[in-house]
N, C-alpha and C positions, 0 to 999 in steps of 0.2 A: 612322254610321261612313263614313269617306271611301271612295269606290268604287275609288280607285287602289290601295288595299292589297289585292293579290290573294293567292291561296293560297300562292304561293312566298314572298311577303313575310311572311305569317303564320308559315310554317314556319321561316323564317330567324330571326324574332324569338323564336319559341318555343325554337328551338335555343340561342340566346344565353342565354336565361333558365335553361334546363336545365343548360347547361354551367357557368354561374356558380353555380347551386345545388350541383352536384356538387363544384365546387372548394371551396366553403365547407364542405360536409359532410366531404370528405376531410381537411381540416385539423383538424376536431374529432374525427373518429373514426379510430382506428388500423386498423380493419378494412378501410377503403376505401383502395386505393392512390392516392397522389397522382400525377395525370397532368399532363403539360405541355399545358394546354388554351388557352394564350394565343393562339397562332396560329389555332386552330380558332374561337375567339370572334371574332377579327379577320376571319376569312374570312366568317362569317355576317353580321357587321356590314356588310362591304363589299357582300355580296350583297343585304342589305336596302336599303342606300342606293342601290345601282345600280338596283334596281327602282323605288325612290322617285323617282330622277332621271329615269328613262325616262318616267315619267308626266307630267313637266313639260317635258322637253326631248327632242325627237326628232332625234337626230344619230347617224349611223352611226359617226363618229369616237369619240364618247364610248362607244358600245356596244363597240367594239373594245378600247379601253383598259380598260374595266371587266372585260371578259371575260379579257383577258390578266392583269390584276391578280388577279382571282379565281383563275385557274388557278395562278399563281405561289404565292399565299398558301396555296391548298389543297394544292399539292405539298409546300410547306414543312411544313404542319401534319401531313400524313401521314408525312413523313420523320421529324419530331420524335417522333410517337407510336410509330412503328416502332422507333426507336432506344431510346426509354424502355422499351417492352414487351419488346424483345429483349435488352437489356443492363442498363439501370439497375435496373429493378424486380427481375429475378432476383438480381442482386448484393445488393440490399437484403434480399430474403427470406432468402437464405443467410447473411446476417450478415457479408458480406465488405466490403472497403473500396470506396468508390464511385470512379468515374472521376474523375481530377483535372480541374478545370474547363478547363484549357488543352487537354487532350486531347479532351474532349467538344466544346468549341467549335470546335477545328480540324477535327474530322471533320464536324461539322454545317455549317460554313461551306463546306467543299469540296462537300458534298452540295447545299447551297442554290445555289451557283454553277453547278453542273452542271445542276440543275433549271431555273434561270433561262434558260440558253442553250437547253435542250430546249424549254421552253414558247415562247420567242421564235421559235425555228426553226419550230415547228409551227403557231403561231397568229398570226403577224404577218409583215409584209413587211420587217422591219428587216434591213439589211445587216449580218450578223454579223461579216464580215471587218473592216469599218470600225469596228464596235463593239469588237472585240478589239484592233485597232490603237490606238484611242483609249484603251481601258482600260489597255493596256500603257504608253502614254505617260503617262497619269495616274498609273499605279503608280510609274513612275520618278520623277516629280515628287514624289509623296508620300513615296517612299523616302528621298530626300535631305532632306526636311523632317522626317522622323521616324526618323532613324538610331538614336537611343537606344532608342526604343520597339520598333523592328523587331529590334534586337540582343537585347533582353531576351526578345522573343517567340521568336526562333529558339533562343536558349540555353535557354529553357523547354522547347522541343521536344526539344533534346538531353537535357535532364534526364529527360524522359518516355521517351525511347528507351533510355537507359542505366539508368534507375531506380536511382540510388545511394541514394535514400531514398523512402519512401512517406508518405502522410498517416498521422499517428499516431506516426511515428518521432521519437525525440529526437536532435537533431543540435547540433553546435557550429560556428558560423561566426564566426571572429574571437573577439571577447569575448562573443558572444551564445550562450546555451544555451537551447534551447526545443523544444517539440513542434511538428512540422509540422501545420498545420491547413488549409492551402490552397496550391495552386500555380496561379497565374493567368497571364494574358498577360505581365504586367510583372514580377512579383515572387513570392517565396515567403514565406508568412506563418507566423511562429512565435509561440507563446505561451510565455512564460518561467514559471519557478516562481513569480514574483511576480505572475502574471496580467497581464503587460504584453505587448501585441501589438507585434511587430517585423516590418516588411516589408523584406526584403532583395532587391535586384534580382537577377534570374536570372543576368545577366552576371557579377556579383560572386561568386556562389556557384561558378560553373564556372571562374572565373579563379584561385581560391585553394584551399588545402587546407582541408577541413572534416572533422569527425569525426561518425560515426553510431554512437550508443550502442545502437541497436536491431537492428543486423545484425552477424553472421549470425543471431543470436537475441537474446532479451531478457536474457540473462545478462550481468551487469556486475560486474567486480571492483573493490572499493573497498579503500582502505588507510587505516589510522590509525597515526600515530606517537606513541609514548609513552615518556617517560623515567622509569626507576625506580631505586631506590637500589642501591648496589653490594652491600649485605649480603643482598639477596634472591637465592636460588639461581635461575639461569635456567630450570632444569627446572620448578621450582615456579611461576615466573611464567608459563611457557607453559601449564601445566596449568590454572591459575586462569583465564587469559584464554580458553582454548579451551572451558572449561566454560560461560563466559558466552556465547560464540558459539553453541554447540550448543543452548542454551536459548532463543535468540531465534528467534521463529517465521519471520521473513523471511530469515534466513540459510540459504543452501542447504547441504545435506549433501554434494552432489557438484556441482562440484569441492570437495574437502575444504578447509576454512579452515586457515590455518597462521599461526604466529608466528615471526618471524625476529629473531635478535639482530643488529641493524644495525651498531652501532658503540659504542665506549666514549667517552663524552663527558667533559667536565671534572667535572661533578657528578652524572652519572647514566649508566646504561646505556640506550641507545636501542633500542627494539624496534619492529619494523614488523608491524602486524596486517593480514592480508590475508584477505578473505572475499568470497564471491559472493552476489549477490541478483538479483532480476528486477524491481525497482521503482526505476528510475533517477529518476523524478519525485520520489520521497520519500527520496532518498539522504541529504540533510542530516538529516532526522528519524531515519532508521535509525542513522546514525553517532552522533547525540546520545543515543539510547536505549542504544546499546552502551557509549558512554563513561560514562553514568550507572551502568550495571550493573557495569562494570569498577571504578569508584570504590568501590562498596560491597563488591565481592568482594575487592579489595585491602585495604580497611579491615578486613575480617574476618580476613585473614591477617597483619595488622600489617605490610603492605608499604607504604612511603611513596613519594610522588612528590616527589622533592627539587627545590628551585629555588635559584638563586644568592641567598644572603642572608648578611648579616653579623649574627650573633646573639650578643650579649654577655650572659652570664648569671652570676649568682653561684650556684655549685654547691650550697652548703648551703641557700640559700633555695629553689632549685628542688626539691631533694630533700624539703624540709619541705612545700612546696606539693603535690607529687605524693603524699606520704604522707597528708596531710590529705584530699586528694581521694579517695584510695583508701579511707580509713577511712569517709568518708561513704557511699560507694557500698556498702561491705560492710554497714554498718548498715541501709541501705535493703533490701539483698538478704535479710538475716536476717529482717526484718519480713515480706517477701513469702513466705519459706519457711514461715512459721508458718501461712499460709493455703492451702498446698498439701497435700492429704491424704496423699500418699505421702512427704512430708518432715516431717509433723507429729510422728511418733514420735521424731524425732531430738532429742537434748538441745540446749540452747542452745550448749554448747561445740562440738558436732558441726555445727550449722548455721553457727556462726561460722567453723569450719575450712572448711566447704564454700564459704562466701562468698569466702574468700581463694584458693580453688583455681580457681573457675570464671571465665569471661570473658563479657563482653557483646558480642554480634555485631550489627552493623547490617544491615538489608535495605531496599532501595529499593522503591518502588511497583511492584507487579506481579511481584516476584521470588518464586520458589517456595522455601519453606524446607524442607519435606519433601514427597516425592512418594509417592503411593499405590503399594503393593506393593514398594517398595524396602526393602532391609534397613537397619536402623539400631540404634544403641545409646545414644541420647541423649534427654533430656527438655528441653523448651523452656518457659520462663516469659516472658511478654510484659511488658516494663517500660515500653514506649512504643509507641504506634501501634495499628493495628487489622489483624486478619487474617481471612481467610475460609476455612472448611473446605469442601472440595469432594470429592464422590464421583464416580468415573468409571463410566459405564454401559458396557454391551456395545457401544454404538455410538460409543464414544470421546468422548461428550459429558460435560461436567462439570456437576454440579448442586450448588448451594450449599445446605449443610445447617445451617451455623452460622456465627456471627460472633464472633470472640474479641477481647477488649480487654485493657487493662492489668490485670495480675494473673491472667489466665487462663493455663492451661498445656495442653500436649499432648505426646504421645510417651512417656507413662509406661510403656506396654506394651513398647515397644522398649528402654527403659532397663533395666527389671527382668527381662524375659524374652527379649529379642532378637528378638521377632516382627516381621515386616515391617510397614511403615506401613499402617494401615487406611484412611487418607484422605490427600488432598493439602491442604497448608496453604500459602496464598499471601497475601502482604502486600497490603493495600489502599492503604496510605500508608506513609510513612517509619516503619519499625518497628525497635525494638531488643529483643533477646531474650537471656535468660540461657540458656546451653547447658551442661547437666550431662551429661557423658559417663560411660560405664561405668567407664573406668579411674580416674576421680575418685571416683565413688560407691562403687567396690569398696573403697577405703581406709576409708570409713565403715563398710561392712558387715564388713570384716575385724576392725575394732576392737569391733564390737557385732553379732555374728551373730544374737543373739536377736531383733532387730527384723524379721527376715525373715518370721516368723509374722504379725506385725501388718501388715506390708506386703502379705502375701498376702490378708488379710482386707479391707484397704482397696481393693486392686486388684479383688477380687471384687465388692465393693459398687459400685465405679465402673463396672465392666463390666455389672453388672446394670442400673444406671441408664441406661446408653447403649443396652442391648438393649431396655429398656422403651420408651424414646423412639422407637426405630426399629421397634418391633414385631417384633423378631427372637426368636421363642420358642426356637429351637434354641440360640442364643448365651446366652439366659437360663438354660437348664438346664446348659450347660457351664461357667458362671461360678461355680465352687466355690472356697472358700478353700484347701482342701487341694491342689487342682490347681495353683493359682498359687504356693503355697508351694514345691511341688516344682520348678516351673519356675524360680523365683528361685534356689533353692539350686543347681540344676543349671547355670544360666547363669553364676553367680558362683563356682561350685566350692566351695560351702559344704557341709560334711559334716554 
């Protein structure tokens, strides 16, 4: 081993290796804080090479410059570590926003400049007055050469002092809308909804009007305009749309969403839908989901969205086409009624009458058809699509207990006895259901009151099957035909 490598050189080399190992370990483990160790590594490298040079060259001039350089880099390393431990790491531990890069760099550069002058003053014979004069002259020359860069730098400082936006805020500058990811010396970096990075000069941001969608808080109001037919009562339209808004998870309840009748157009009444949410980054998706659910809700209420069109029809042919279409649908429904236990005691004429009275309602993916514990008086038969049956626990969590497909039915207890819904049923995909309500079914029972006894027996058997599947012994004992017969008669007013 060379004799010129003394103990100090060994310590410097060992320090460099330890710092490099810690830096690699901190990047792989989240338990170790990432420290700014670059300047510390540079310091020990300079210290090692200074000792190495002294073994070959004996010059007091070199010794002075190495000593001054070591002191400057060491002071910088200590300042950088103090800044990180006192400010940056505590902010990261608390989960708060980090310092913008321009603010951090500006503070550190001021500290570095002060430390350079202190070290030069204490450890060298350099004329600081001439150095300052030369630096000032050099600064003037560089200032004229880099006016644009300095302009953006100082405007960036203005943005940091006023803080009209922070990292993570969604802003709009001109035609660009994006989330602020960085504020550096020259520009502010945005990332758009399309994951495109846009760098906007700081001078341009301060010189024009820009919008901040994240302040004073994350609440943002969105609007949707829709045109509906003149035959639809405005109060009904408002109720249908508000029901959709209240069911959407990302629409806030406060402030309250509202629907305004905007104007009377040539072919439609224009409504303005206004609602609040806290997810501006996904606003287009939220609007799309609401528009889809509004379409299904309007379709269930037979409310159409008109559009300018010239439609020439032969009335008699159109009537014949609609009558044939309705006849095919009624025949399909009659066949489905035969496989529903609570409808099987009906005669063929009664099932045919029922098919002409009921309507088919569409539901979109994710829409709730019935909700647990809500009152109801209707039976649903699935003619298309798939639904899931959910039970709500005490912790407000939903558990899937069954999947219903074409031909399956639910809600017979509510139709025949008026009891609250025992579970939530939600569509998994586009679904169409036959809805049989109490007022329609009461016409069948009024003409044939004797089937209430048979319906009570069928209802008791079905409830016993469900209780056995769920392991509910108390419900199994309570499911008696006599009890259900009495409930049916009482609910429909049959003596």
